[in-house]
C-alpha positions as MATLAB code, in Angstrom:
seq = 'MSVGKVRQLYVLVGDIGGTNSLLELFAEHDGEMRGVKEILLPSAAFSSFDLLLDRFFAESGVASTSVAAACFSVAGPVEGGVCAMTNLDWRIDEAALSARYKIAEVRLLNDFAAVGHGIASLGEHDVVTLQRGVAQPHGTRLVVGAGTGLGVCMLNWQGDGYAVHSSEAGHTDFAPLNATQDALLAALRVPFGRVSYERIVSGPGLLRIFGFLQDTGAGVPSKQLREAMQKQDAAAAISEFAVGKLDPLAVRALELFITVYGEFVGNMALTTLSRGGVYIAGGIARKIAAKLGDGSFVRAFTDKGRFADLLRRYPVHIVTDPKIGLKGALNYLRNAD';
ca = [
     133.059  146.261  110.602;
     133.353  148.665  113.494;
     134.896  146.906  116.482;
     133.847  149.807  118.665;
     130.224  148.619  118.381;
     130.931  145.129  119.717;
     129.250  144.527  123.067;
     129.916  141.608  125.439;
     131.965  139.826  122.790;
     135.679  139.422  122.159;
     137.953  140.443  119.328;
     140.887  138.124  118.670;
     144.138  139.278  117.078;
     147.241  137.248  116.452;
     150.816  137.795  115.284;
     151.559  134.471  113.587;
     155.248  133.936  112.882;
     157.427  131.102  111.732;
     158.854  130.665  115.245;
     156.192  131.908  117.672;
     152.541  132.942  117.563;
     151.237  135.615  119.941;
     147.452  135.786  120.297;
     145.422  138.199  122.382;
     141.734  138.616  123.137;
     140.363  142.135  123.443;
     137.066  143.360  124.873;
     135.478  146.795  124.942;
     135.503  148.640  128.260;
     134.276  152.226  128.565;
     134.578  152.755  124.832;
     138.125  151.399  124.577;
     139.469  148.030  123.432;
     141.520  146.442  126.208;
     143.474  143.224  126.205;
     142.027  140.577  128.489;
     143.979  137.404  127.626;
     147.336  136.891  125.906;
     149.021  133.570  125.074;
     152.317  132.881  123.307;
     152.643  129.518  121.540;
     155.531  127.912  119.584;
     154.346  127.791  115.961;
     156.529  124.862  114.911;
     155.002  122.653  117.634;
     151.757  122.483  115.625;
     151.228  120.857  112.258;
     148.489  123.345  111.327;
     147.164  126.714  112.352;
     143.850  125.125  113.305;
     145.580  122.985  115.927;
     147.348  126.058  117.311;
     144.022  127.895  117.540;
     142.429  124.871  119.240;
     145.163  125.053  121.889;
     144.648  128.791  122.311;
     140.920  128.461  122.934;
     141.514  125.553  125.323;
     144.088  127.488  127.365;
     142.164  130.779  127.308;
     138.945  129.186  128.500;
     137.019  131.291  125.963;
     134.806  129.623  123.367;
     135.400  130.623  119.757;
     131.688  131.448  119.466;
     132.325  134.345  121.882;
     134.627  135.956  119.328;
     132.899  138.497  117.076;
     135.866  139.189  114.797;
     139.455  138.071  114.352;
     142.501  139.330  112.480;
     145.731  137.386  112.138;
     148.967  138.868  110.843;
     150.726  136.034  109.011;
     154.302  135.581  107.807;
     153.591  135.185  104.114;
     151.683  136.682  101.186;
     147.894  136.861  101.471;
     145.919  136.356   98.259;
     142.163  135.984   98.102;
     141.935  135.585  101.863;
     144.425  132.702  101.870;
     148.021  132.497  103.040;
     150.563  129.746  102.477;
     153.058  130.472  105.247;
     156.573  131.069  103.941;
     158.509  129.258  106.672;
     155.864  126.780  107.853;
     153.873  124.153  105.997;
     150.599  125.862  106.890;
     147.760  127.023  104.667;
     145.477  129.517  106.411;
     142.093  130.409  104.914;
     139.808  133.185  106.172;
     136.581  131.501  105.036;
     137.563  128.110  106.452;
     138.461  129.633  109.826;
     135.184  131.561  109.940;
     133.195  128.384  109.264;
     135.152  126.138  111.642;
     135.184  128.486  114.618;
     131.855  130.249  113.994;
     133.543  133.674  113.889;
     131.556  136.081  111.733;
     134.530  138.040  110.441;
     138.047  136.686  109.969;
     140.795  138.710  108.287;
     144.324  137.719  107.272;
     147.006  140.351  106.942;
     150.643  140.040  105.922;
     152.738  140.307  109.092;
     154.684  143.337  107.952;
     151.582  145.033  106.636;
     150.307  144.604  110.203;
     153.457  146.294  111.483;
     152.764  149.093  108.996;
     149.251  149.526  110.402;
     150.812  149.720  113.876;
     153.278  152.523  113.070;
     150.661  155.190  113.812;
     150.316  153.774  117.343;
     154.000  154.269  118.192;
     154.994  156.762  120.858;
     158.400  158.369  121.318;
     159.348  155.651  123.811;
     158.560  152.901  121.297;
     161.465  153.690  118.967;
     165.229  154.100  119.097;
     166.511  156.561  116.524;
     169.592  155.528  114.530;
     169.577  158.534  112.200;
     167.520  161.610  112.936;
     167.275  162.910  109.401;
     164.433  165.236  108.385;
     161.044  163.576  108.023;
     158.950  164.905  105.162;
     155.289  165.435  106.207;
     153.164  162.765  104.548;
     156.311  161.262  103.011;
     156.467  157.595  102.082;
     157.410  155.316  104.976;
     159.298  152.026  104.830;
     159.127  149.165  107.339;
     161.723  146.366  107.210;
     162.393  143.661  109.769;
     164.434  140.505  110.138;
     163.226  137.593  112.221;
     162.581  134.036  111.096;
     162.271  135.680  107.664;
     162.755  139.179  106.214;
     159.639  141.334  106.043;
     159.000  144.560  104.141;
     156.074  146.918  103.711;
     155.568  150.464  102.435;
     153.176  153.224  103.464;
     152.072  156.150  101.341;
     149.797  159.034  102.250;
     146.299  158.859  100.783;
     143.700  161.452  101.707;
     143.743  161.643  105.501;
     146.028  158.785  106.438;
     148.622  156.238  105.397;
     147.743  153.316  103.140;
     149.791  150.174  103.790;
     151.198  148.045  100.981;
     152.595  144.607  101.722;
     155.673  143.334   99.902;
     157.823  140.249   99.454;
     160.975  142.297   98.769;
     162.918  140.205  101.285;
     163.019  137.523   98.577;
     164.782  139.723   96.033;
     168.226  138.608   94.802;
     171.180  139.137   97.121;
     173.685  141.556   95.538;
     177.186  141.183   97.064;
     179.331  144.321   97.298;
     182.791  142.989   98.163;
     184.952  139.868   98.008;
     183.679  138.460  101.304;
     180.075  138.826  100.199;
     180.995  137.305   96.806;
     182.311  134.251   98.614;
     179.218  134.106  100.843;
     176.982  134.158   97.774;
     179.013  131.385   96.140;
     178.797  129.265   99.290;
     175.021  129.695   99.585;
     174.445  128.866   95.949;
     175.461  125.285   96.713;
     172.388  124.488   98.863;
     169.963  127.071   97.450;
     170.854  127.862   93.844;
     169.226  131.293   93.792;
     170.076  133.269   96.934;
     167.699  135.924   98.253;
     168.389  138.499  100.950;
     166.197  136.512  103.347;
     168.705  133.645  103.177;
     171.167  136.026  104.873;
     169.208  138.722  106.697;
     167.201  136.570  109.105;
     167.766  134.366  112.144;
     168.615  131.342  109.971;
     170.700  133.691  107.830;
     172.896  134.717  110.758;
     173.518  131.021  111.377;
     174.515  130.599  107.721;
     176.930  133.560  107.933;
     178.476  132.068  111.072;
     178.911  128.677  109.398;
     180.390  130.300  106.294;
     182.977  132.219  108.301;
     183.887  129.140  110.293;
     184.208  127.009  107.128;
     186.450  129.612  105.445;
     188.860  129.784  108.367;
     187.769  133.080  109.875;
     187.762  131.586  113.362;
     186.667  128.818  115.679;
     183.767  129.264  118.124;
     184.583  129.056  121.801;
     183.474  126.109  123.881;
     181.086  128.397  125.749;
     179.414  129.553  122.534;
     179.086  126.002  121.204;
     177.403  124.965  124.447;
     175.076  127.969  124.349;
     174.122  127.198  120.721;
     173.092  123.688  121.799;
     171.069  124.836  124.800;
     169.084  127.655  123.151;
     168.264  129.086  119.756;
     171.605  129.019  117.965;
     171.183  132.367  116.176;
     170.154  134.058  119.445;
     173.245  132.638  121.142;
     175.486  134.016  118.389;
     173.854  137.450  118.757;
     174.244  137.442  122.532;
     177.910  136.456  122.417;
     178.551  139.028  119.686;
     176.854  141.923  121.472;
     178.723  140.993  124.671;
     182.002  140.610  122.722;
     182.397  137.159  124.216;
     183.409  135.363  121.016;
     185.441  136.818  118.092;
     183.757  134.628  115.468;
     180.308  135.636  116.693;
     181.378  139.299  116.530;
     182.494  138.892  112.902;
     179.289  137.080  111.982;
     177.061  139.757  113.453;
     179.094  142.523  111.838;
     178.663  140.938  108.398;
     174.964  140.361  109.105;
     174.442  144.029  110.070;
     176.354  145.247  107.015;
     174.180  143.245  104.606;
     171.077  144.258  106.584;
     171.943  147.949  106.246;
     172.705  147.544  102.531;
     169.353  145.897  101.915;
     167.383  148.532  103.827;
     169.244  151.226  101.893;
     168.203  149.522   98.651;
     164.578  149.529   99.780;
     164.799  153.166  100.884;
     166.060  154.164   97.434;
     163.343  152.071   95.798;
     160.549  153.716   97.777;
     162.107  157.168   98.389;
     160.985  156.823  101.987;
     161.307  160.426  103.058;
     158.707  159.891  105.774;
     161.038  157.599  107.680;
     162.476  154.100  107.776;
     161.348  151.769  110.586;
     163.395  148.680  111.495;
     161.080  146.171  113.156;
     161.310  142.485  114.039;
     162.682  140.618  117.037;
     166.315  140.664  115.942;
     166.516  144.468  115.791;
     165.160  144.785  119.325;
     167.734  142.316  120.652;
     170.745  143.901  118.921;
     169.644  147.541  119.137;
     172.867  148.567  120.876;
     174.981  147.044  118.115;
     172.793  148.562  115.389;
     173.364  151.905  117.067;
     177.164  151.820  116.857;
     177.109  153.357  113.370;
     177.809  150.283  111.252;
     174.192  149.821  110.161;
     173.768  153.461  109.130;
     177.090  153.444  107.261;
     175.927  150.447  105.220;
     172.479  152.033  104.772;
     173.903  155.268  103.343;
     176.728  153.696  101.315;
     174.977  154.328   97.987;
     177.531  156.353   96.022;
     175.953  159.432   94.465;
     172.814  158.944   96.586;
     174.545  158.778   99.959;
     173.596  162.377  100.825;
     169.967  161.669   99.977;
     169.819  158.687  102.367;
     171.500  160.686  105.127;
     168.363  162.843  105.188;
     166.027  159.886  105.826;
     165.029  159.258  109.467;
     165.863  155.713  110.576;
     164.296  154.186  113.701;
     164.290  150.821  115.476;
     160.803  149.788  116.600;
     161.113  148.506  120.172;
     157.442  147.744  120.853;
     157.224  143.919  120.737;
     153.446  144.028  120.225;
     153.339  146.339  117.239;
     152.083  143.493  115.026;
     149.123  142.891  117.351;
     148.357  146.593  117.554;
     148.494  146.860  113.785;
     146.157  143.892  113.333;
     143.704  145.499  115.759;
     143.947  148.859  113.980;
     143.334  147.131  110.645;
     140.301  145.293  111.957;
     138.802  148.394  113.531;
     139.132  150.324  110.267;
     137.961  147.552  107.965;
     134.756  148.103  106.058;
];
């Protein structure tokens, strides 16, 4: 459908994550789609997506029947218009949402595919460059991002624009590269059996790294850090204390996290030959951008033996726009047939 033809009706887009869900209503003004109402809700506070949507419509004061089309980027694979969320016990169905809320068109889109659709909307002030490299015109692009989970998507040039391909590569097997990572893998096999990269490169993963280091005698968290971990999101507290160099154990945990993160992104860059650029998205990257920029991430990214020189030529950027998922969902909806 062409959103540009909608008159006096709303378009609803949402970035639905395992931790938070950001939803925004758009309306057309003078030929442009402009946001008119935005609400952030804690995903885990609701037992289903329907209940979260009910709250959104109640708080926005807009009836669902006033929405002409909706697109939700969701943290999980989408098959046949249905998504079983990876980190929430939610099943989201396009047809069921359309019927329940009387919305003519409802689309589901993998959350990192949505980020991929938003890349074209980025300006020079929406990224921080970690490695300038040399971007190949129309070269394959890679998007990776750690948050509650670990998202991946790829973009390749087709005709007159980029086609976006979703992926669940974050769930590939973790491959340790040194003795410390060997020990981390062995420790995580106890609760999980098979250990994927997402078990490590994510918010919960940072917490697991921290616990592993503490259990193996690498250090003891300060009283201040322990108190902060109780008062707020524990992984966020570790990141803050690490970036501020306020706790040695937090610093070690974040360093190991960034090393594995860089190694994984390097693996994905080799897999896709992403000469068009690598984009690091997700909430964690925005919060630790200064630490990612100290060189440790890029060193791990390029540490690929005979292919190190190849990866040094790939541009690497941090996406700093927190609404790129929403913008991508809107772009996808506007270009949908």
